[in-house]
C-alpha positions as CSV (number, residue, x, y, z in Angstrom):
1,M,41.2,120.8,86.0
2,S,44.8,121.7,85.0
3,R,47.5,121.7,87.7
4,A,48.2,125.0,89.3
5,R,51.5,126.7,88.5
6,P,53.6,127.4,91.6
7,L,53.0,131.0,92.6
8,A,55.8,133.3,91.4
9,G,58.1,134.1,94.3
10,L,56.5,131.7,96.7
11,K,58.2,132.3,100.0
12,S,55.5,131.7,102.7
13,V,52.5,129.4,103.1
14,L,49.8,129.4,105.8
15,V,48.4,125.9,106.6
16,V,44.8,126.3,107.9
17,K,44.0,123.0,109.7
18,P,42.8,123.8,113.2
19,S,41.3,120.4,114.0
20,S,40.7,117.6,114.7
21,L,43.3,115.3,116.2
22,G,43.2,112.7,113.5
23,D,42.9,115.2,110.7
24,I,45.9,117.1,111.8
25,V,47.9,113.9,111.8
26,H,46.6,113.2,108.3
27,T,47.9,116.6,107.1
28,L,51.4,116.1,108.3
29,P,52.7,114.3,105.2
30,S,51.4,117.0,102.9
31,V,53.2,119.7,104.8
32,H,56.3,117.7,105.1
33,L,56.5,117.1,101.3
34,L,55.8,120.8,100.7
35,K,58.8,121.7,102.9
36,Q,61.0,119.0,101.1
37,R,60.0,120.5,97.7
38,W,60.9,124.1,98.8
39,P,63.3,123.9,101.8
40,D,63.5,127.7,102.2
41,L,59.7,128.0,102.3
42,K,58.4,129.6,105.5
43,I,55.4,127.6,106.7
44,H,53.0,128.7,109.4
45,W,50.2,126.5,110.8
46,I,47.0,127.6,112.5
47,V,45.8,125.0,115.0
48,N,43.4,124.7,117.9
49,T,45.2,125.2,121.2
50,E,44.4,121.7,122.4
51,W,45.9,120.0,119.4
52,S,49.1,122.1,119.2
53,P,51.2,119.5,121.0
54,L,51.0,117.4,117.8
55,L,53.1,120.1,116.1
56,T,55.7,120.6,118.9
57,G,59.2,120.7,117.5
58,N,58.0,120.1,114.0
59,P,61.1,120.9,111.8
60,D,58.9,121.8,108.8
61,L,57.2,124.7,110.6
62,D,58.5,128.2,111.2
63,R,55.6,129.2,113.4
64,V,52.6,127.5,115.0
65,I,49.7,130.0,115.5
66,L,47.2,129.0,118.2
67,F,43.5,129.3,117.5
68,P,41.9,129.4,121.0
69,R,38.5,128.5,119.7
70,K,37.1,127.8,123.2
71,N,37.9,131.4,124.2
72,F,35.5,132.7,121.6
73,R,32.1,131.7,123.1
74,G,30.0,134.8,122.7
75,L,29.6,138.6,122.8
76,P,31.8,139.0,125.9
77,D,34.7,137.4,124.0
78,L,34.5,139.6,120.9
79,Y,37.4,141.7,121.9
80,K,39.6,138.5,122.2
81,L,38.5,137.4,118.7
82,R,39.2,140.9,117.4
83,N,42.7,140.8,118.8
84,W,43.3,137.3,117.3
85,I,42.1,138.4,113.9
86,W,44.4,141.4,114.0
87,E,47.3,139.1,114.7
88,V,46.4,136.7,111.9
89,S,45.9,139.7,109.5
90,R,49.6,140.5,109.9
91,I,50.8,137.1,108.4
92,K,50.1,138.0,104.8
93,P,51.4,134.7,103.3
94,D,51.9,134.2,99.6
95,L,49.6,131.2,99.8
96,A,47.0,129.8,102.2
97,L,46.2,126.1,102.0
98,D,42.7,125.5,103.5
99,F,42.9,121.9,104.4
100,Q,39.8,122.2,106.7
101,G,37.3,123.3,104.1
102,L,34.8,125.0,106.5
103,M,33.3,128.4,106.7
104,R,35.6,129.1,109.7
105,S,38.7,128.1,107.9
106,A,37.7,130.1,104.8
107,F,37.3,133.2,107.0
108,I,40.8,132.6,108.6
109,S,42.4,132.2,105.2
110,K,40.7,135.4,104.0
111,V,41.7,137.6,107.0
112,S,45.3,136.3,106.8
113,G,45.8,138.5,103.8
114,A,47.0,135.6,101.6
115,R,47.8,136.5,98.1
116,S,46.1,133.2,97.0
117,V,43.9,130.7,98.7
118,H,43.5,127.1,97.6
119,C,41.0,124.5,99.0
120,L,39.6,121.1,98.0
121,A,36.5,120.6,95.9
122,D,34.8,118.7,98.7
123,A,35.0,121.7,101.0
124,E,31.8,123.6,102.1
125,I,30.4,126.2,99.6
126,T,31.9,129.2,101.4
127,P,35.6,128.2,101.1
128,R,35.0,127.1,97.5
129,F,33.5,130.5,96.7
130,L,36.2,132.4,98.4
131,S,39.2,130.4,97.2
132,H,41.3,131.4,94.2
133,R,41.7,127.7,93.3
134,V,39.6,124.6,94.0
135,V,41.5,121.3,93.7
136,P,39.4,118.2,92.7
137,A,38.8,115.7,95.6
138,I,35.9,113.4,96.7
139,R,35.5,113.0,100.5
140,S,33.3,110.0,100.1
141,E,35.8,108.0,98.0
142,E,39.2,108.8,99.4
143,H,41.1,108.6,102.7
144,A,41.9,112.0,104.2
145,V,45.6,111.6,103.7
146,T,45.1,111.0,100.0
147,R,42.8,114.0,99.7
148,Y,45.2,116.3,101.5
149,L,48.1,115.2,99.3
150,K,46.2,116.5,96.3
151,L,46.3,120.0,97.6
152,V,50.1,120.0,97.4
153,A,50.4,117.8,94.3
154,D,48.5,120.5,92.5
155,L,51.4,122.8,93.2
156,G,53.9,120.4,91.5
157,V,54.9,118.4,94.6
158,D,55.7,114.8,94.0
159,V,53.5,112.8,96.4
160,N,54.3,109.3,95.0
161,V,57.1,108.8,97.6
162,P,57.2,107.2,101.1
163,L,55.3,109.4,103.4
164,E,56.5,110.7,106.8
165,F,54.4,111.9,109.7
166,P,56.7,114.2,111.8
167,L,55.2,113.7,115.3
168,P,57.0,114.7,118.6
169,S,58.6,112.1,120.8
170,G,56.1,112.7,123.6
171,E,56.6,112.8,127.3
172,K,56.6,109.9,129.7
173,P,53.6,110.0,132.1
174,L,54.7,111.4,135.4
175,G,54.2,109.1,138.4
176,A,53.0,106.1,136.4
177,E,54.6,102.8,137.1
178,L,54.8,101.2,133.7
179,P,55.8,97.7,132.8
180,E,58.8,97.4,130.5
181,R,56.7,95.7,127.9
182,Y,53.0,96.3,127.6
183,L,49.9,96.2,125.4
184,L,48.3,99.6,125.1
185,V,44.5,99.6,124.9
186,H,42.5,102.7,123.9
187,P,38.8,101.5,124.1
188,F,36.7,104.7,123.9
189,S,35.8,107.3,121.3
190,R,33.6,110.3,121.3
191,G,32.1,109.1,118.0
192,E,28.7,107.4,118.3
193,N,28.8,103.6,118.6
194,K,32.6,103.4,118.2
195,S,33.6,102.4,121.8
196,L,34.1,99.0,123.2
197,S,31.4,97.8,125.6
198,R,32.2,97.3,129.3
199,E,31.4,93.6,128.9
200,S,33.7,93.1,126.0
201,L,36.5,95.0,127.7
202,D,36.2,93.0,130.9
203,R,36.3,89.7,129.0
204,M,39.2,90.8,126.8
205,F,41.3,91.6,129.9
206,Q,40.5,88.3,131.4
207,L,41.5,86.4,128.3
208,L,44.7,88.4,127.9
209,A,46.0,87.8,131.4
210,P,48.9,87.9,132.4
211,I,49.9,90.2,129.6
212,P,50.7,93.7,131.1
213,I,48.0,96.1,129.9
214,V,48.0,99.9,130.0
215,L,44.6,101.4,129.6
216,A,44.5,105.0,128.2
217,G,42.2,107.6,126.7
218,R,39.1,109.4,127.9
219,A,36.2,107.7,129.8
220,E,33.2,108.7,131.8
221,K,34.3,109.9,135.3
222,D,32.5,107.1,137.0
223,F,33.9,104.3,134.8
224,Q,35.6,101.6,136.8
225,A,38.5,100.1,135.0
226,P,38.9,96.3,134.8
227,G,41.4,94.9,137.3
228,G,44.9,93.8,136.4
229,C,45.9,96.8,134.3
230,V,47.7,100.1,134.6
231,N,44.7,102.5,134.5
232,L,45.7,105.8,132.9
233,L,42.2,106.8,131.7
234,N,41.7,110.5,132.0
235,K,45.2,110.8,133.4
236,T,47.4,111.6,130.4
237,S,48.1,114.6,128.3
238,L,48.4,114.4,124.5
239,P,52.3,114.3,124.7
240,E,52.0,111.5,127.2
241,L,49.7,109.6,125.0
242,I,52.1,109.9,122.1
243,W,54.9,108.6,124.4
244,L,52.7,105.6,125.5
245,I,52.0,104.7,121.9
246,R,55.7,105.0,120.9
247,H,56.8,102.6,123.7
248,A,53.9,100.1,123.5
249,H,54.8,96.6,122.2
250,F,51.4,96.6,120.5
251,T,48.4,99.0,120.5
252,V,44.7,98.2,120.1
253,S,42.4,101.2,119.6
254,V,38.9,101.9,118.4
255,D,38.4,104.2,115.5
256,S,39.7,107.5,117.0
257,G,42.4,110.2,116.8
258,P,44.8,108.1,118.9
259,M,44.4,105.3,116.4
260,H,45.7,107.6,113.7
261,I,48.6,108.7,115.9
262,A,49.5,105.0,116.3
263,A,49.2,104.3,112.6
264,A,51.6,107.2,111.9
265,I,54.1,105.8,114.4
266,T,54.0,102.0,114.1
267,S,52.4,99.1,112.2
268,R,52.0,97.2,115.5
269,L,48.4,98.3,115.7
270,L,44.9,96.9,115.6
271,G,42.1,99.4,114.8
272,I,38.6,98.3,115.6
273,H,35.9,99.6,113.2
274,N,32.2,99.1,113.9
275,W,30.2,101.1,111.3
276,S,33.1,103.2,109.9
277,N,34.9,102.3,106.7
278,P,38.6,101.5,107.1
279,L,39.3,102.6,103.5
280,L,38.2,106.1,104.3
281,V,39.0,106.5,108.0
282,G,41.2,103.5,108.9
283,P,44.9,103.5,109.8
284,Y,46.9,105.0,106.9
285,N,49.5,102.2,107.2
286,P,49.3,99.1,104.9
287,E,50.9,96.9,107.6
288,A,48.5,97.9,110.4
289,W,45.6,95.6,111.3
290,V,41.9,96.3,111.5
291,W,38.9,94.4,112.8
292,K,35.9,94.8,110.6
293,N,32.7,92.7,110.4
294,G,34.3,89.9,112.4
295,E,37.5,89.7,110.2
296,L,41.1,90.6,111.1
297,L,42.9,92.1,108.1
298,Q,45.9,94.1,107.4
299,M,45.1,97.4,105.7
300,R,46.8,96.3,102.5
301,D,44.2,93.6,102.2
302,V,41.1,95.7,102.9
303,T,38.8,95.9,99.9
304,L,35.5,97.7,99.2
305,K,33.7,94.4,99.9
306,N,35.1,93.7,103.3
307,A,35.2,97.4,104.3
308,S,31.4,97.8,104.0
309,G,28.8,96.9,106.6
310,S,28.3,98.1,110.2
311,R,28.6,95.0,112.5
312,S,29.5,96.1,116.0
313,F,32.3,94.5,118.0
314,G,30.7,92.3,120.7
315,L,31.4,89.5,123.2
316,E,31.4,87.0,120.4
317,D,34.5,88.7,118.9
318,V,36.5,89.0,122.0
319,E,38.1,85.5,122.0
320,K,39.3,85.7,118.4
321,V,40.8,89.2,118.9
322,S,42.4,88.2,122.2
323,E,44.1,85.2,120.6
324,F,45.3,87.5,117.9
325,L,46.7,90.0,120.4
326,K,48.5,87.3,122.4
327,T,50.2,86.2,119.2
328,K,51.3,89.8,118.3
329,F,52.4,90.5,121.9
330,S,54.6,87.4,122.0
331,G,56.2,88.2,118.6
C-alpha cells in the first residue's frame, strides 16, 4: 500500500488510545514525532480517566479528553454517555488516529467528526471498515511501539530517529520513609501466570538482604509482604509509581504496565517474562534486561530462538537473579 499524503491543511489530530497503561506508554513516541514534524499541529488525546496521569503536562498535547468508561455501566448511565458523545462530537479534527483498533475506538473516531480516520491493519474488523485508510501492520510479529510508529510514518513522519517517551516527573509518595538508594520490586500483574510466587519473592528478599527494597504495585488485600522492605503495595497512585521508578537505583518487574513505564525511563531494569514474548511485549529499550527461560539477556540480544517458550520463573531461578541484582545494585 502506498504511503498516505498528508491531509491538505492538516491543523488538528485526535489520538484515540484510551487504554491500557502499557499501550499508552507505547504510543507516546509516535505522538511526539507527529508534533515534532508539525509543531503547530493541535493534538487532542482521548484516554481512560484512570490512565490520564500518564499524559499530565505532556508538551505535545493541546488537550486531554477523559473517557470515563467506568461511568458507562448500563441503561441508567445512558445520559452520561450521551453528554460525553456530544462533547466529543464538537472536536471535529482534521484527522483521527485510531491506535486502539477496537469497535469502541472506531465509534469514538466516527463521532468525533474527523475529516479522515486512519487505523492499523491488525485492528478489529469494525475500525478497518469505518476508517478511510488502513495502514499495514502485523500484531503477532511486531512490538506495539513499532506498530504504532507505522501509523505516523504513513503520514510522512521520519521514525528512524531516537525515540522519546514524554512521561511526567511523578509525585513522591506521601508519608513513605524511603531509603536514599533502593531496589524497586514490582512482582504482580493482572495477566494470568505473570506474577512472582510468594515463595520466590520471600527467597529473593532473603538473598538480597541487606539491600534496601521498596515493594510496589497491586496485590491481594490479604497479602503479607516479606519482612525487611518498604511495603507500598496498594498504597501508591500512578504519579507516585512513576516517581518511585525514576528514583530507584534499579527496578525489577514482571511483564506489566509498570515495566513499560520503567523501560521508557531507564535501562536499569529487569523484566521477568514467563510465557510472554519479550520481542513483542518486552521492554522497548535495547539496554534493559529480561529474564526468559532461565536466561538473563539485554533486549538487544533477544532473538526469536530465546524469546520463545513458556518456562515460569521459580525457586530454582531466584539465586541467579538475586546475584544479578546485587551486581547491578552495587554498580
